[in-house]
N, C-alpha and C positions, 0 to 999 in steps of 0.2 A: 547180389547187391552189396553185401557186407564186404566181400573181397574187393569190389570196386572202390568202396569208400576208404578202405584201408590203403589200397594202392594210391588213391588220390591224395590222401593225407600224407603218405610217405613222400610222394613226388613233390608235393607242395613244400614240405619241410626241407627237402634237398634243394629245391630251387631257391628258397629263402636263404638257406645257409650259404649256398654258393654265391648268391648276390651280395650277401653281407661281407664275404671275404674278398670278392672281386675288386672292391674299391681300394684295397690295400696293395694290389699288385700293379707294378708299373707296366706300361705298355712299350712296345718298340717305338711307337710314334713319340711318346714322351721322351724316350732316350735321345732320339734325333733332335727334338725341340730343345731339350736341356743342354745338349752339347753345343748346339748352335748359339744358344744364349750365353754359354760360358765363353765361346770364341768371341762373340761380340763384346763381352765384358773385358776380355784380355786386350782386345784392340782399343777399347775406349779408356780403360783404367790402368792398363799396364800389367806386366807380369807379377810384380811384387804384391800389389793389392789383390790381384786375382788368385794368387797362391793362397793367401790368407782366407779368402772367401770360399774357395773350393775345399780347403782343408777343414773347414768348420763342420763338424758332424751335425750341428743344429742349424746350419746355414741354408741358403736358398737352393743349393745344388745337391741336397739330400732330400728325397721325397719318397713317399710310399715305401717300397722295398728296394729302392735303387739310389744311385749317387753318381756324380761326375768325378772323374780323376783326371790328372794332368801329367803328361810326360814330355820330355824333350825328345828330339829325333835321334839322339845318341843312346837312348835307352835309360835315362835317369828319370825316376818317378819324382815329380816336383810337388804334387799334392795328392793325397788320398785320405778322405775323411774317415774311412772305416779301418784302415790299416796304415797309420802314419809311419810305422816302422819301415815300410817300403821306401820311404824317402831318405832313409839313412844309408842306403846302399848306393855306391857310385853308379852301378848299372844293375838293372833287374833282369837283363838278358839271360843270365844263367839259370834263372828260376823257371821251373816247368810246372805244369799242372799234374794231376793224378795220373793222366794218360801219357805223361812224359812229353807233352807238347810245349814248346817254347813260346808261350802265348805272347809275351812282351815283344819278341822278335816279330811275330805276326802283326801286332799292333803297329809297330814302326814301319814294317814293310807295306801295310795297307795305306798308311798315311803318305809315305814317300811315293809309292807307285800309282795310287789311285786317288789320293786325297780324302777318300772316305770309303767305308765299307763295314761289313760285319765279320766277326770272328766268333766261332763257337769253341767251347772248352769246358773243363771241369774246375769249379772254384767253390770253396766253402761259403755258405751263407754266413752273414755276420753272426758271431756268437757260436758258430758250429765248427766242428773239426772235420767232419766228413764232407767231401766235395759233392756238388750237385751240378747238373748241366746248366750252362749259362751261355747267352749270346750277348756280345757287346758291340755297340756301334762306335766306330772310330772316325774322328773328324779332324783333319789337319787344319789348324788355324792358318788361313791364307797368308797373313802378313808376318808370321813368326815361324820359327823352327820348333814348334810344339804341336802336340796333338791332345785332344780331349776325348774321353770315352765315357760311355754309360751303358750298363747292361741290365738284362732281365734274366731271371732264373726260369728255366723251361720246365713246365710240369710241376705239380705240387705247390704247396704254399710256402711262402718265405719263412715263416716261423712255426 
């Protein structure tokens, strides 16, 4: 009986702690929703205002442990709230992830060929140096030559 109570207490603590952290982790559904919201904003407010909104690390396109970024279809990062330095490069095509995957090329290809889709790769979590597995939803803004993306880290906690 004592073992049963100990096991019950441990499993209850694990359940409570996992539920406490679950609220901080973005879902794939939220990534799709936020990218579509960003695309609608781009169509309604224009690119210039949208770049400012998406670039804001405290803005509406940064939530839980995820964020929306914006690129043109030539490979230039237009807005990135967590790594604004990416916008200073003419093209980010040459950058690869830890597994040598040209992720930005994949983003543009998905947008051009399919209009939307998912890309998996390795990317450091904000504030970290070592890469973690991440999947990102890419959505081409239908009326513009730009794409928006948002992703989630797979497995483990964000921070």
